[in-house]
C-alpha positions in Angstrom: 117.9 129.0 122.6 121.8 129.4 123.2 122.5 125.9 123.6 120.1 125.4 120.4 122.1 127.5 118.1 125.5 126.0 119.2 124.1 122.8 118.1 122.9 124.0 114.7 127.0 125.5 114.5 128.1 122.0 115.8 129.8 123.9 118.5 127.4 122.4 121.2 129.1 120.2 123.9 129.7 116.7 122.5 126.9 114.9 124.3 124.5 117.5 123.7 125.5 117.9 119.8 125.4 114.1 119.5 121.6 114.1 121.2 120.5 117.2 118.8 122.3 115.3 115.3 120.3 111.8 115.9 117.2 113.7 117.0 117.2 115.6 113.8 118.2 112.4 111.9 115.6 110.5 113.6 112.8 113.0 112.7 114.0 112.8 109.0 114.2 109.2 108.8 110.8 108.8 110.7 108.9 111.5 108.3 106.4 109.9 106.3 107.8 106.5 106.1 104.5 104.2 106.2 102.4 106.3 104.2 102.7 104.6 100.8 101.5 101.2 100.0 104.2 98.5 99.7 106.4 99.5 96.8 107.1 96.9 94.1 108.7 94.3 93.2 111.4 93.7 96.1 109.3 95.0 99.2 106.2 93.2 97.8 108.1 89.9 98.1 109.4 90.6 102.1 105.7 92.0 102.9 104.0 88.9 101.3 106.5 86.4 102.5 105.8 87.5 106.1 102.1 87.6 105.6 102.2 84.3 104.7 104.4 83.1 107.6 101.6 84.3 109.8 99.0 82.7 107.9 100.7 79.3 107.8 102.4 79.7 111.3 105.8 78.6 109.3 108.6 80.9 109.8 111.2 78.9 108.2 109.9 77.8 105.0 109.5 80.9 103.0 106.8 81.5 100.3 105.7 84.2 98.3 102.4 83.6 96.4 101.9 80.3 98.2 105.2 79.0 96.3 108.4 78.5 97.8 111.0 81.5 97.7 114.6 80.4 98.1 116.0 83.6 96.7 117.5 85.1 99.9 118.5 84.2 103.7 115.8 84.6 106.2 117.1 87.2 108.8 115.1 90.0 107.0 111.9 88.0 107.0 112.4 87.7 110.6 113.1 91.2 111.9 109.9 91.7 109.5 107.7 89.5 111.1 108.7 90.5 115.0 108.0 94.2 114.3 104.7 93.2 112.5 103.8 90.9 115.4 104.2 93.9 117.7 102.8 96.7 115.4 100.6 95.0 113.0 101.2 93.8 109.7 100.7 96.8 108.2 103.2 99.3 106.3 104.2 100.6 109.4 105.1 97.6 111.0 107.0 96.3 107.9 109.1 99.0 107.6 110.1 99.9 111.2 113.0 97.4 111.1 114.4 99.0 108.2 114.4 102.4 109.8 115.7 101.2 113.1 118.4 99.2 111.5 119.3 102.1 109.4 119.6 104.6 112.5 121.6 101.7 114.2 124.1 101.8 111.2 124.4 105.9 111.3 125.2 105.2 115.2 127.7 102.6 114.4 129.4 105.1 111.7 129.4 107.5 114.6 131.3 105.0 117.0 133.9 104.0 114.3 134.4 108.0 113.7 134.9 108.5 117.3 137.2 105.3 117.6 139.5 106.0 114.9 139.5 109.6 115.0 138.0 111.0 118.3 134.7 112.8 119.2 134.3 115.6 116.6 135.2 113.1 113.7 132.3 110.7 115.2 129.9 113.7 114.7 131.3 114.4 111.0 130.9 110.5 109.7 127.6 110.3 111.5 126.3 113.3 109.3 127.9 112.1 106.1 126.4 108.7 106.5 122.8 110.0 107.5 122.2 112.0 104.3 123.9 110.0 101.8 121.5 109.8 99.0 121.5 105.9 98.5 120.9 104.9 102.3 118.0 107.7 102.3 116.4 106.0 99.2 116.3 102.5 100.8 115.9 103.4 104.8 111.9 102.5 104.6 112.4 99.8 102.0 111.3 96.6 103.5 114.5 94.6 101.9 117.9 93.2 102.6 119.8 96.2 102.0 119.6 98.0 105.3 119.8 95.2 107.4 122.8 94.0 105.6 124.4 97.5 105.8 123.8 97.6 109.6 125.2 94.1 110.5 128.2 94.5 108.1 128.9 97.6 110.0 128.4 96.0 113.3 131.1 93.4 112.2 133.7 95.6 111.4 132.9 97.9 114.5 133.1 94.8 116.7 136.8 93.8 114.9 138.4 97.5 114.8 137.8 97.3 118.8 139.0 93.8 119.4 142.2 95.0 117.1 142.8 98.0 118.8 142.1 97.3 122.5 143.3 93.6 122.2 140.2 92.0 123.7 139.1 88.7 122.9 135.3 89.2 123.5 135.2 91.8 120.8 136.5 89.3 118.0 133.7 86.8 119.4 131.2 89.6 118.9 132.6 90.2 115.4 132.3 86.9 114.2 128.6 86.9 115.7 127.8 90.0 113.8 129.2 88.3 110.6 127.2 85.2 111.2 124.1 87.2 110.9 125.1 89.2 108.0 125.5 86.0 106.2 122.2 85.1 107.4 121.0 88.6 105.9 122.7 88.0 102.5 124.5 85.0 102.0 128.2 83.3 102.6 129.6 85.4 99.6 130.0 88.5 102.6 132.3 86.1 104.6 134.5 86.6 101.5 134.1 90.3 101.2 134.8 91.1 104.8 137.3 88.5 105.2 138.9 90.4 102.2 138.9 93.5 103.9 139.9 92.3 107.2 142.8 90.3 105.5 144.2 93.3 103.7 144.0 95.7 106.4 146.0 93.4 108.6 148.5 93.2 105.5 148.6 96.8 105.0 148.9 97.4 108.9 152.0 94.9 108.9 153.6 96.8 106.0 153.3 93.7 104.0 155.3 92.0 105.8 154.0 88.4 105.3 155.5 87.2 108.8 154.0 89.8 110.6 150.7 89.5 108.8 150.5 85.9 109.8 151.2 86.5 113.6 148.2 88.8 113.3 146.4 86.5 111.5 146.8 84.0 114.6 145.9 87.1 117.1 141.8 87.2 115.4 140.8 83.8 116.9 139.8 82.6 113.4 139.8 79.0 115.1 136.9 80.0 117.1 135.6 82.4 114.7 134.9 80.6 111.7 132.6 78.0 113.6 130.8 80.6 115.0 129.8 82.3 111.6 129.2 78.9 110.0 126.7 78.0 112.7 124.7 81.2 112.8 125.2 82.0 109.0 124.8 78.5 107.5 122.4 77.0 109.9 119.0 78.0 108.0 121.0 77.0 104.3 121.8 73.7 105.8 118.4 73.0 107.1 116.8 74.1 103.5 119.1 72.2 101.5 118.3 68.9 103.5 114.7 69.6 103.1 114.3 70.6 99.5 117.7 69.7 98.0 118.8 70.9 94.7 115.6 72.9 93.8 116.7 75.2 96.8 120.5 75.3 96.1 120.2 75.9 92.4 117.8 79.0 92.9 119.9 79.9 96.3 123.1 79.8 94.8 122.1 81.8 91.8 121.1 84.4 94.1 124.0 84.8 96.5 126.5 84.1 94.0 126.3 83.8 90.4 123.6 86.8 90.1 126.8 88.8 91.1 130.0 86.7 89.8 128.8 84.6 86.9 126.1 87.1 85.3 126.4 87.1 81.7 127.3 90.9 81.2 128.1 92.5 78.0 131.2 94.4 79.4 133.0 94.6 82.7 132.0 98.3 83.1 135.0 99.3 85.3 134.0 102.8 85.9 130.4 101.5 87.2 131.0 102.0 90.9 132.7 105.4 90.1 129.5 106.5 88.7 127.8 105.4 91.7 130.2 107.3 93.8 129.5 110.5 92.1 126.0 110.4 93.3 125.7 108.0 96.3 126.7 110.0 99.2 125.5 113.2 97.8 125.9 115.6 99.2 129.6 114.6 100.0 130.3 112.8 96.6 132.5 115.7 95.2 134.3 116.3 98.4 135.5 112.5 99.0 136.5 112.3 95.4 138.9 115.2 96.7 139.8 113.3 99.7 140.7 110.3 97.8 142.5 112.1 95.2 144.7 113.7 98.1 145.3 110.2 99.8 146.3 108.3 96.6 148.7 111.4 95.9 150.0 111.1 99.5 150.2 107.5 99.7 152.4 107.1 102.6 149.6 108.8 104.7 147.1 106.0 103.9 148.3 103.5 106.6 148.8 106.0 109.3 145.6 108.2 108.6 142.9 105.7 107.1 144.3 102.3 106.8 141.0 100.7 108.2 139.2 103.0 105.9 140.7 102.5 103.1 141.1 98.6 103.3 137.4 98.3 103.7 136.5 100.7 100.7 139.2 99.5 98.1 138.4 95.6 98.8 134.7 96.4 98.0 135.7 98.7 95.3 137.5 96.0 93.6 135.2 92.9 94.5 132.3 94.4 93.3 133.9 96.1 90.2 135.2 92.9 89.1 131.8 91.0 90.0 129.7 90.9 86.3 126.5 91.5 88.1 126.6 95.5 89.2 123.7 97.0 91.0 124.2 100.6 93.0 122.5 99.0 96.2 125.8 96.5 96.4 128.0 99.5 97.1 126.2 100.8 100.4 128.1 99.0 102.6 130.9 101.0 101.5 129.0 104.1 103.2 130.9 104.2 106.4 134.3 103.6 105.3 134.0 106.7 102.7 132.5 108.9 105.5 135.5 107.7 107.7 137.8 108.7 104.8 136.2 112.2 104.3 136.2 112.8 108.3 139.9 112.0 108.1 140.7 114.4 105.6 138.9 117.1 107.6 140.2 115.9 111.3 143.8 115.8 110.2 144.0 119.2 108.9 146.6 118.2 105.9 149.0 121.0 104.6 147.4 121.7 101.5 148.8 125.0 99.1 146.4 127.7 98.5 144.5 126.4 95.2 143.9 123.0 96.7 142.7 124.6 100.0 140.0 126.2 98.1 139.2 123.2 96.1 138.3 121.7 99.1 136.4 124.2 100.7 134.3 124.5 97.7 133.9 120.4 97.1 131.9 120.8 100.1 130.0 124.0 99.5 129.3 124.2 95.8 127.1 121.3 95.8 125.2 122.5 98.7 124.3 125.5 96.9 123.4 123.6 94.0 121.2 121.4 96.0 119.5 124.5 97.9 118.1 125.8 94.3 116.8 122.6 93.6 114.9 122.7 96.7 113.3 125.6 95.2 112.7 124.1 91.9 111.0 120.8 93.7 108.3 122.9 95.3 107.0 123.8 91.8 107.7 120.7 90.2 105.7 118.7 92.8 102.9 121.6 93.0 103.2 121.5 96.7 101.5 123.9 98.8 103.0 127.5 98.9 104.0 126.8 102.9 106.6 124.5 102.0 108.8 127.3 100.5 109.3 127.9 104.2 111.8 124.7 104.5 114.2 126.0 101.5 114.1 129.8 102.9 115.1 128.5 106.7 117.9 126.5 105.1 119.0 129.3 103.2 118.9 131.6 106.6 120.8 128.9 108.2 123.5 128.5 105.7 123.7 132.4 105.9 124.3 132.4 109.3 126.6 129.5 109.2 129.0 131.1 106.7 129.1 134.5 109.1 131.6 132.5 111.2 135.3 132.3 109.6 137.4 130.8 112.3 139.6 127.6 111.3 137.5 125.1 113.4 134.0 126.6 112.8 135.1 126.4 108.7 135.8 122.7 109.4 132.4 122.3 110.9 130.6 124.4 107.9 131.6 122.0 105.1 130.0 119.0 107.1 127.3 121.4 108.2 126.0 123.3 105.3 125.6 120.3 102.7 124.0 118.2 106.0 121.2 121.0 106.2 120.8 121.9 102.3 120.1 118.1 101.4 117.7 117.8 104.6 115.7 120.3 103.1 115.3 118.7 99.9 114.7 115.0 101.7 111.9 117.2 103.6 110.3 118.1 100.0 110.5 114.6 98.8 108.8 113.2 101.9 106.1 115.6 101.6 105.2 114.6 98.3 105.2 110.7 98.8 101.7 111.2 100.4 100.3 112.6 96.8 102.1 110.0 95.0 99.3 107.4 96.5 96.8 109.1 94.2 98.4 106.5 91.5 98.8 103.6 93.6 95.5 102.4 94.3 96.6 98.8 95.6 95.3 99.0 99.1 92.0 100.0 97.7 91.8 97.1 95.3 92.8 94.8 98.0 90.0 96.1 100.3 87.5 96.0 97.9 88.0 92.1 97.3 88.2 91.3 100.8 85.4 93.1 101.9 83.4 91.2 99.3 81.5 88.5 100.9 80.4 86.9 97.7 84.6 86.1 97.0 85.8 83.2 98.4 89.3 83.5 99.8 90.6 80.5 97.8 89.7 82.5 94.6 92.4 83.8 93.1 93.1 87.4 91.2 94.1 86.8 87.8 95.9 90.2 86.1 95.7 90.8 82.6 99.0 90.8 81.2 101.3 92.8 83.7 103.1 92.1 87.2 101.8 93.7 90.1 103.8 92.5 92.8 102.2 93.5 95.6 98.8 92.3 95.2 99.2 88.9 96.9 99.8 91.3 99.9 96.9 93.3 99.7 94.4 90.8 98.1 95.7 88.2 101.0 95.3 85.4 98.1 97.0 83.8 95.5 97.8 86.1 92.0 98.1 84.8 88.9 100.4 87.5 87.7 100.7 88.5 83.9 98.0 86.1 82.8 96.9 85.6 79.1 93.8 87.2 78.2 92.7 83.8 76.6 93.7 82.0 80.2 91.3 84.2 82.0 88.5 84.0 79.1 88.6 80.2 79.5 88.9 80.0 83.3 86.2 77.7 84.3 85.9 78.7 88.2 84.6 81.9 89.5 86.7 84.8 87.6 88.2 87.5 89.7 90.5 89.7 87.5 91.9 92.9 86.8 91.3 93.6 82.9 92.7 96.2 80.7 89.9 98.4 79.7 90.4 97.3 76.0 90.0 93.7 76.7 86.4 94.1 78.5 84.4 93.6 75.4 86.0 89.7 75.8 83.7 89.5 79.2 80.0 89.3 79.6 78.1 88.8 82.5 80.9 90.0 85.1 80.3 92.6 87.7 82.9 95.5 87.7 84.3 96.0 91.5 86.4 98.8 90.4 88.2 100.7 87.9 91.1 103.0 87.4 94.4 103.9 86.5 97.4 101.6 87.2 101.3 102.4 86.5 101.9 100.4 83.7 105.4 99.1 84.5 106.3 96.2 86.5 108.7 97.9 88.7 108.5 101.5 91.0 112.2 100.8 92.0 113.2 102.8 89.2 111.8 105.9 91.4 112.8 108.8 89.4 110.8 107.0 86.8 107.8 106.5 88.4 107.6 110.2 89.7 108.2 111.6 86.3 105.1 109.2 85.2 103.1 110.6 88.3 103.8 114.3 87.3 102.6 114.1 84.0 99.4 112.0 85.4 99.0 114.9 87.5 98.7 117.4 84.5 96.4 115.0 82.8 99.1 112.9 80.5 98.2 109.1 81.8 100.8 107.6 79.0 102.2 105.9 81.3 99.5 104.1 82.9 96.4 101.7 82.0 93.2 101.7 83.2 92.3 98.6 84.6 88.8 97.2 85.7 88.6 94.6 88.6 85.8 92.3 87.7 84.1 89.3 89.5 81.9 86.3 87.7 80.8 83.8 90.0 
């Protein structure tokens, strides 16, 4: 019991503390990660493409809905396929690699913090990374964001070990990891990571170009670049020689042009400032305070946060300059943000009294607001009264932590209190994931189709005027999405279709296999919007849903 109390306070012996935190984080990440049907749209692309890989036996030529899918490199598909081969082609098997690589990214952030600033810093960086809002949002979403974060962070970890320990084997491991990064999201990440490392070496050389050039020679580029190209571009080369410009046009658009040549009305220079304001909640406000401190005392940047600052600022500049801007592009900046904030705590800068209070409350104020929100969520989600135990326990825990006022414990409190406060919120959100399935009938529709012996496997499913991206996965057949009513009516083969209720008068001699509400918006990735629609539906307002009927006519 005494050891547990010390672990809760972040004052246990280091190995005990690491085990406690990783166990707590793993439980949080595994909680209800598999209870939802495949989400639309992006997760559907990866789940269905992997299903078709197993169906065809071809794991190289990627297809979705029985058409070539050239959009992204294959490593995410392969990770999902490996897991599905072991655990089954289901939500658990499809999402497990994302959970494991998210936990791996957290562990690497711990190792980076420990390497740069010591064991306690590793723990702080681990906690900041683990509960950041955007990583939590994608941790169980089968798409490239989490694998990219893992291999990106792995590249940076091996590089800093090689650079600080002067061991060539770590450089080679860094290049292998960079090759896998490219195999996950594409060759532009050679530019991003190359820019980070190049700027860091320049900063560490105090902007002396002669010293910088010598450092470039030390990192074994003549060996590393071929390693990266062989691993990262092997699939691209194969696909180009197999499919030519049809492949290259789409792949180039998805990996480069989408970000850098996309037609945007404005540059939106503050887009990622807005993203930072929430992406690493509950520590976003504290990060702004830490970054402000280092920018005003810029002489400390090279000495204290040179590596993390280079990583953060190069990503910020590149993605701000890019025309296409999406919040998930910045998840790979979470580790350096955690490291910058950790350094701000560990190095104990001498601050005047007002700034010391600003630093303290930049951690504690968001935590208290989040704690208040957790009580409201239980009412909003109509969860069982038993769930009030979660915010009550967190409140007791925070009160217990605040009783200790020593300087070392105050430092730990600034990490621990927001950490526990937002874990309570995440548990409540996780509890609401299962009730959400009342408004997501996709698996049920698929089971009805597959269990009907009269429906041939080659009969496509036609969908009246909307996109439901996960239906190819659950129906295990080609789906004609967003089909027109006239096309469905004039279809001369057996008709299997999801028809809007208001169009049913156009069909005679059909058997209704299922009817119910379906979310009438093509994407569930705007998760807050979907939750709002579901909460309204719970109260009888189905204005964001449409009644569909599954019909079959031989």
